[in-house]
DSSP file (Angstrom, degrees, kcal/mol; ACC not computed):
  #  RESIDUE AA STRUCTURE BP1 BP2  ACC     N-H-->O    O-->H-N    N-H-->O    O-->H-N    TCO  KAPPA ALPHA  PHI   PSI    X-CA   Y-CA   Z-CA
    1    1 A M              0   0    0      0, 0.0     2,-0.5     0, 0.0     0, 0.0   0.000 360.0 360.0 360.0 130.8   -4.5  -28.8   16.3
    2    2 A T        -     0   0    0      2,-0.0     2,-0.4     0, 0.0     0, 0.0  -0.873 360.0-174.5-103.3 130.8   -4.9  -25.0   15.8
    3    3 A T        -     0   0    0     -2,-0.5     2,-0.2     2,-0.0     0, 0.0  -0.970  24.7-116.0-127.0 140.4   -1.6  -23.0   15.7
    4    4 A K        -     0   0    0     -2,-0.4     2,-0.4     2,-0.0    -2,-0.0  -0.546  28.4-165.6 -80.6 144.1   -1.3  -19.2   15.5
    5    5 A L        -     0   0    0     -2,-0.2     2,-0.5     2,-0.0    -2,-0.0  -0.992   9.0-149.7-131.0 124.3    0.2  -17.6   12.5
    6    6 A T        -     0   0    0     -2,-0.4     2,-0.4     2,-0.0    -2,-0.0  -0.824  16.2-176.3 -97.4 131.6    1.4  -14.1   12.1
    7    7 A L        -     0   0    0     -2,-0.5     2,-0.6     2,-0.0    -2,-0.0  -0.933  20.1-144.6-124.5 148.0    1.3  -12.5    8.7
    8    8 A R        +     0   0    0     -2,-0.4     2,-0.3     2,-0.0    -2,-0.0  -0.946  38.2 154.6-118.4 112.7    2.5   -9.1    7.7
    9    9 A L        -     0   0    0     -2,-0.6     2,-0.3     2,-0.0    -2,-0.0  -0.785  51.8 -78.1-128.9 164.8    0.1   -7.5    5.0
   10   10 A D     >  -     0   0    0     -2,-0.3     4,-2.1     1,-0.1     5,-0.2  -0.575  38.4-131.8 -66.1 125.9   -0.9   -4.1    3.9
   11   11 A G  H  > S+     0   0    0     -2,-0.3     4,-1.9     1,-0.2     5,-0.1   0.837 106.3  52.9 -49.5 -44.3   -3.3   -2.5    6.3
   12   12 A K  H  > S+     0   0    0      1,-0.2     4,-2.2     2,-0.2    -1,-0.2   0.922 108.2  51.3 -63.8 -48.8   -5.7   -1.5    3.5
   13   13 A L  H  > S+     0   0    0      1,-0.2     4,-2.7     2,-0.2    -1,-0.2   0.898 107.7  52.0 -55.1 -44.8   -5.8   -5.0    2.3
   14   14 A I  H  X S+     0   0    0     -4,-2.1     4,-2.5     2,-0.2    -1,-0.2   0.893 108.5  50.3 -58.9 -42.4   -6.6   -6.4    5.7
   15   15 A K  H  X S+     0   0    0     -4,-1.9     4,-2.0     2,-0.2    -1,-0.2   0.904 113.1  46.1 -59.9 -46.1   -9.5   -4.1    6.1
   16   16 A Q  H  X S+     0   0    0     -4,-2.2     4,-2.1     2,-0.2    -2,-0.2   0.854 111.5  51.0 -67.8 -37.5  -10.9   -5.0    2.8
   17   17 A A  H  X S+     0   0    0     -4,-2.7     4,-2.5    -5,-0.2    -2,-0.2   0.916 110.2  50.1 -69.6 -39.6  -10.4   -8.8    3.4
   18   18 A K  H  X S+     0   0    0     -4,-2.5     4,-2.6     2,-0.2    -2,-0.2   0.921 110.0  51.0 -64.1 -38.8  -12.2   -8.4    6.9
   19   19 A K  H  X S+     0   0    0     -4,-2.0     4,-1.8     1,-0.2    -2,-0.2   0.936 111.8  48.3 -58.9 -48.5  -15.1   -6.6    5.1
   20   20 A A  H  X S+     0   0    0     -4,-2.1     4,-1.4     1,-0.2    -1,-0.2   0.871 112.3  47.2 -59.8 -44.2  -15.2   -9.5    2.6
   21   21 A A  H  X>S+     0   0    0     -4,-2.5     5,-2.6     1,-0.2     4,-0.6   0.892 110.4  50.9 -68.9 -39.0  -15.2  -12.1    5.2
   22   22 A Q  H  <5S+     0   0    0     -4,-2.6     3,-0.4     2,-0.2    -2,-0.2   0.837 108.1  54.6 -65.5 -32.3  -17.9  -10.5    7.3
   23   23 A A  H  <5S+     0   0    0     -4,-1.8    -1,-0.2     1,-0.3    -2,-0.2   0.848 110.6  47.0 -67.9 -34.4  -20.1  -10.2    4.1
   24   24 A K  H  <5S-     0   0    0     -4,-1.4    -1,-0.3     2,-0.2    -2,-0.2   0.517 113.9-118.5 -86.4  -7.0  -19.7  -13.9    3.6
   25   25 A G  T  <5S+     0   0    0     -4,-0.6     2,-0.3    -3,-0.4    -3,-0.2   0.756  77.7 105.1  81.2  23.6  -20.4  -14.7    7.2
   26   26 A V  S   <S-     0   0    0     -5,-2.6    -1,-0.3    -6,-0.1    -2,-0.2  -0.899  72.3-101.2-133.5 165.8  -17.0  -16.3    7.9
   27   27 A S     >  -     0   0    0     -2,-0.3     4,-1.3     1,-0.1     5,-0.1  -0.437  25.4-123.5 -81.6 158.8  -13.9  -15.3    9.8
   28   28 A L  H  > S+     0   0    0      1,-0.2     4,-2.4     2,-0.2     5,-0.2   0.865 115.0  56.8 -67.1 -33.3  -10.8  -14.0    8.0
   29   29 A S  H  > S+     0   0    0      1,-0.2     4,-2.4     2,-0.2    -1,-0.2   0.870 106.0  50.2 -63.8 -34.9   -8.8  -16.9    9.7
   30   30 A R  H  > S+     0   0    0      2,-0.2     4,-2.1     1,-0.2    -1,-0.2   0.802 109.0  50.7 -74.9 -27.7  -11.2  -19.4    8.1
   31   31 A I  H  X S+     0   0    0     -4,-1.3     4,-2.4     2,-0.2    -2,-0.2   0.916 113.0  45.7 -74.9 -40.1  -10.8  -17.9    4.7
   32   32 A V  H  X S+     0   0    0     -4,-2.4     4,-2.9     2,-0.2     5,-0.2   0.931 113.3  50.4 -62.6 -45.9   -7.0  -18.0    5.0
   33   33 A E  H  X S+     0   0    0     -4,-2.4     4,-2.8     1,-0.2    -2,-0.2   0.941 111.3  48.3 -59.9 -48.0   -7.2  -21.6    6.3
   34   34 A D  H  X S+     0   0    0     -4,-2.1     4,-2.4     1,-0.2    -1,-0.2   0.906 109.6  52.1 -54.4 -47.8   -9.4  -22.6    3.4
   35   35 A Y  H  X S+     0   0    0     -4,-2.4     4,-2.1     2,-0.2    -2,-0.2   0.939 109.9  49.4 -58.2 -51.2   -7.1  -20.9    0.9
   36   36 A F  H  X S+     0   0    0     -4,-2.9     4,-2.0     1,-0.2    -2,-0.2   0.933 110.1  51.3 -55.2 -46.6   -4.1  -22.9    2.4
   37   37 A R  H  X S+     0   0    0     -4,-2.8     4,-2.4     1,-0.2    -1,-0.2   0.902 107.8  50.9 -63.0 -36.8   -6.0  -26.1    2.1
   38   38 A T  H  X S+     0   0    0     -4,-2.4     4,-2.8     1,-0.2    -1,-0.2   0.878 107.2  55.8 -68.2 -33.1   -6.9  -25.5   -1.4
   39   39 A L  H  X S+     0   0    0     -4,-2.1     4,-2.1     2,-0.2    -1,-0.2   0.916 110.6  43.5 -52.8 -50.6   -3.2  -24.8   -2.1
   40   40 A T  H  X S+     0   0    0     -4,-2.0     4,-1.9     2,-0.2    -2,-0.2   0.891 113.9  50.3 -69.9 -40.3   -2.2  -28.2   -0.7
   41   41 A I  H  X S+     0   0    0     -4,-2.4     4,-2.6    -5,-0.2     6,-0.2   0.921 110.7  49.9 -68.3 -39.8   -5.0  -30.0   -2.5
   42   42 A R  H  X>S+     0   0    0     -4,-2.8     4,-2.1     1,-0.2     5,-1.5   0.926 108.7  52.6 -61.1 -42.4   -4.1  -28.4   -5.8
   43   43 A E  H  <5S+     0   0    0     -4,-2.1    -1,-0.2     2,-0.2    -2,-0.2   0.886 110.9  46.5 -56.8 -43.8   -0.6  -29.4   -5.4
   44   44 A R  H  <5S+     0   0    0     -4,-1.9    -2,-0.2     1,-0.2    -1,-0.2   0.934 119.7  40.0 -65.8 -47.2   -1.5  -33.0   -4.7
   45   45 A K  H  <5S-     0   0    0     -4,-2.6    -2,-0.2    -5,-0.2    -1,-0.2   0.639 105.7-125.1 -80.1 -16.0   -3.9  -33.1   -7.7
   46   46 A G  T  <5 +     0   0    0     -4,-2.1    -3,-0.2     1,-0.2     2,-0.1   0.695  59.5 145.5  79.1  18.9   -1.7  -31.1  -10.0
   47   47 A T      < -     0   0    0     -5,-1.5    -1,-0.2    -6,-0.2     3,-0.1  -0.467  45.4-144.2 -86.7 164.9   -4.5  -28.5  -10.7
   48   48 A T  S    S+     0   0    0      1,-0.3     2,-0.3    -2,-0.1    -1,-0.1   0.748  71.7   6.7-100.7 -27.4   -3.8  -24.8  -11.3
   49   49 A E        -     0   0    0     -7,-0.1    -1,-0.3     4,-0.0   -10,-0.0  -0.971  60.1-130.8-162.3 142.2   -6.6  -23.0   -9.7
   50   50 A S     >  -     0   0    0     -2,-0.3     4,-2.1     1,-0.1     5,-0.1  -0.574  26.4-123.8 -87.8 158.4   -9.7  -23.6   -7.6
   51   51 A P  H  > S+     0   0    0      0, 0.0     4,-2.2     0, 0.0     9,-0.1   0.860 113.8  52.1 -60.9 -36.7  -13.1  -22.2   -8.5
   52   52 A V  H  > S+     0   0    0      2,-0.2     4,-2.7     1,-0.2     5,-0.2   0.928 107.5  51.1 -66.9 -44.2  -13.3  -20.4   -5.1
   53   53 A L  H  > S+     0   0    0      1,-0.2     4,-2.7     2,-0.2     6,-0.3   0.934 110.0  51.5 -60.1 -44.6   -9.8  -18.8   -5.6
   54   54 A S  H  <>S+     0   0    0     -4,-2.1     5,-2.2     1,-0.2     6,-0.8   0.921 111.1  46.6 -56.2 -44.1  -11.0  -17.6   -9.0
   55   55 A E  H ><5S+     0   0    0     -4,-2.2     3,-1.2     1,-0.2    -1,-0.2   0.929 113.9  47.6 -62.7 -47.3  -14.1  -16.0   -7.6
   56   56 A I  H 3<5S+     0   0    0     -4,-2.7    -1,-0.2     1,-0.3    -2,-0.2   0.870 111.2  50.1 -68.6 -34.5  -12.3  -14.4   -4.7
   57   57 A S  T 3<5S-     0   0    0     -4,-2.7    -1,-0.3    -5,-0.2    -2,-0.2   0.488 115.0-115.0 -85.8   2.0   -9.5  -12.9   -6.9
   58   58 A G  T < 5S+     0   0    0     -3,-1.2    -3,-0.2    -4,-0.3    -2,-0.1   0.628  76.0 131.5  84.6   9.1  -12.1  -11.5   -9.2
   59   59 A V      < +     0   0    0     -5,-2.2     2,-0.2    -6,-0.3    -4,-0.2   0.895  60.0  69.1 -70.5 -35.0  -11.1  -13.7  -12.3
   60   60 A L  S    S-     0   0    0     -6,-0.8     6,-0.0    -9,-0.1     0, 0.0  -0.569  90.3-117.1 -81.9 152.0  -14.8  -14.6  -12.9
   61   61 A S        -     0   0    0     -2,-0.2    -1,-0.1     1,-0.1    -3,-0.1  -0.148  22.5-111.3 -73.5 174.7  -17.1  -12.0  -14.2
   62   62 A A  S    S+     0   0    0      3,-0.1    -1,-0.1     4,-0.1    -2,-0.0   0.267  84.8 111.7 -93.8  11.6  -20.2  -10.8  -12.2
   63   63 A G  S >  S-     0   0    0      1,-0.1     3,-1.1     3,-0.0     4,-0.3   0.223  92.4 -70.5 -66.9-165.0  -22.4  -12.5  -14.9
   64   64 A A  G >  S+     0   0    0      1,-0.2     3,-0.9     2,-0.1     4,-0.4   0.749 122.7  66.4 -69.6 -25.6  -24.6  -15.6  -14.5
   65   65 A G  G 3  S+     0   0    0      1,-0.2    -1,-0.2     2,-0.1     3,-0.2   0.617  84.6  70.7 -76.5  -7.6  -21.7  -18.0  -14.2
   66   66 A T  G <> S+     0   0    0     -3,-1.1     4,-1.5     1,-0.2    -1,-0.2   0.755  83.8  70.8 -78.7 -24.0  -20.4  -16.8  -10.8
   67   67 A K  H <> S+     0   0    0     -3,-0.9     4,-3.3    -4,-0.3     5,-0.2   0.894  90.5  60.8 -60.6 -41.3  -23.4  -18.1   -8.8
   68   68 A K  H  > S+     0   0    0     -4,-0.4     4,-2.8     1,-0.2    -1,-0.2   0.917 105.7  42.0 -57.8 -51.4  -22.4  -21.7   -9.2
   69   69 A P  H  > S+     0   0    0      0, 0.0     4,-2.8     0, 0.0     5,-0.2   0.939 117.6  48.8 -63.2 -42.1  -19.0  -21.6   -7.5
   70   70 A R  H  X S+     0   0    0     -4,-1.5     4,-2.9     2,-0.2    -2,-0.2   0.961 111.8  47.7 -60.6 -50.3  -20.4  -19.5   -4.7
   71   71 A E  H  X S+     0   0    0     -4,-3.3     4,-2.6     1,-0.2    -1,-0.2   0.930 113.1  50.0 -51.9 -52.6  -23.4  -21.8   -4.3
   72   72 A E  H  X S+     0   0    0     -4,-2.8     4,-2.7    -5,-0.2    -1,-0.2   0.927 110.8  49.2 -51.9 -52.0  -21.0  -24.8   -4.2
   73   73 A Y  H  X S+     0   0    0     -4,-2.8     4,-2.8     1,-0.2    -1,-0.2   0.903 110.2  50.0 -55.7 -47.2  -18.8  -23.2   -1.6
   74   74 A R  H  X S+     0   0    0     -4,-2.9     4,-2.4    -5,-0.2    -1,-0.2   0.909 110.5  48.7 -65.5 -37.6  -21.6  -22.3    0.6
   75   75 A K  H  X S+     0   0    0     -4,-2.6     4,-2.7    -5,-0.2    -2,-0.2   0.928 110.5  54.0 -60.1 -44.5  -23.0  -25.9    0.4
   76   76 A H  H  X S+     0   0    0     -4,-2.7     4,-2.8     1,-0.2    -2,-0.2   0.934 109.6  47.0 -52.2 -51.3  -19.4  -27.1    1.2
   77   77 A L  H  X S+     0   0    0     -4,-2.8     4,-2.4     2,-0.2    -1,-0.2   0.910 110.0  51.5 -57.5 -47.1  -19.2  -24.8    4.3
   78   78 A E  H  < S+     0   0    0     -4,-2.4    -1,-0.2     1,-0.2    -2,-0.2   0.931 114.5  44.1 -60.4 -43.2  -22.7  -25.9    5.6
   79   79 A E  H >< S+     0   0    0     -4,-2.7     3,-1.2     1,-0.2    -2,-0.2   0.945 113.5  50.2 -64.6 -44.2  -21.7  -29.6    5.3
   80   80 A K  H 3< S+     0   0    0     -4,-2.8    -2,-0.2     1,-0.2    -1,-0.2   0.882 116.6  39.4 -65.9 -37.1  -18.4  -29.1    6.8
   81   81 A Y  T 3<        0   0    0     -4,-2.4    -1,-0.2     1,-0.2    -2,-0.2   0.064 360.0 360.0-105.1  23.0  -19.6  -27.2    9.9
   82   82 A R    <         0   0    0     -3,-1.2    -1,-0.2    -4,-0.1    -2,-0.1   0.523 360.0 360.0 -72.1 360.0  -22.9  -29.1   10.8
C-alpha cells in the first residue's frame, strides 16, 4: 500500500535532491522510501549506518572505494525492480 507523505524541507535542498535522484535514474520518492527502509532495517539489526547512506551523505571519499557501494546498490535496484 502506498501512502502520501508531506515533508517540509528547505527549497534549495529539495532542488539538489531532485537533481541527484535524476542523475541516479530514480525518483526522489524512491530515495526517501529506501532511506526509511534502511532506517528500520538498521534498527532491527542494531547497525549504525548503511553503505548507501554513507555514500549519499558524502562520508565516503571520491576515491576508489566508493564504486563498490554504488555498484552494489545499482545491482540491488535492478534485482528489486525486474
